[in-house]
N, C-alpha and C positions, 0 to 999 in steps of 0.2 A: 508135463514141461513146454511141449512142441506148441496144443493150445494154448498155453498161456506166453512164448517170449520168439517163439517163431509159428502164428498162427498163419501163414502165407505158406506156409513151406504142406500144412496138409493139407495131401488131395483126396482121392480114387490110392491113389499104390497105399494111401496110410490105410482109408480105411478096410481094403481088402487087407492088410495083413491085419487088421484088427479081425474079422470074418476067420479070419486063416484056425486064428483064437480060440474058434469058438465067441465069439462074440456077439451078438443079435445084433439087428440097425438098433431097436429100443434102446439094448443097451449102452449101448454108445451116444444117439443121438439124448439119455439120462445121461451118464458120463459127462458127455460136452455142456449140457446145464448144469450143474453143477460146477466143473471146470468158469465155466463166468460167470455164475453168481459170486464166484468168490474171490474171479480178478477184476469184481465190479466194483463190489465189500471192502474189497482191501487199497481202492486209488480212492475210493470213497472216503473210507474213516483216516487214509494219509495225508485226503486233498484239505479235511477241517478236522482235522490237527488231535483228534477224537485216541485219550492214552487208553489207554486197558485198564483195566478194575485190580486193583490190588491183589485179587483169586488169577489172577491172570499173568503176572508179572514173572517172569522168571526169575528167579533169587540171581545174588551174587553172587557171581567166579570171585574169588580171596586167591 
């Protein structure tokens, strides 16, 4: 969430916290790349007005 909505608040303390929880630099990089891709993709499809396929739609709540 921090990378998506408060990316400017990510700092060395953030990275060090992940390392203290056992994350490697490679795992941190991979996570940031995946998060960045999904952020890019969702903004792109929103901007283009892409509608989800039928199988992806949530059932309507009644």
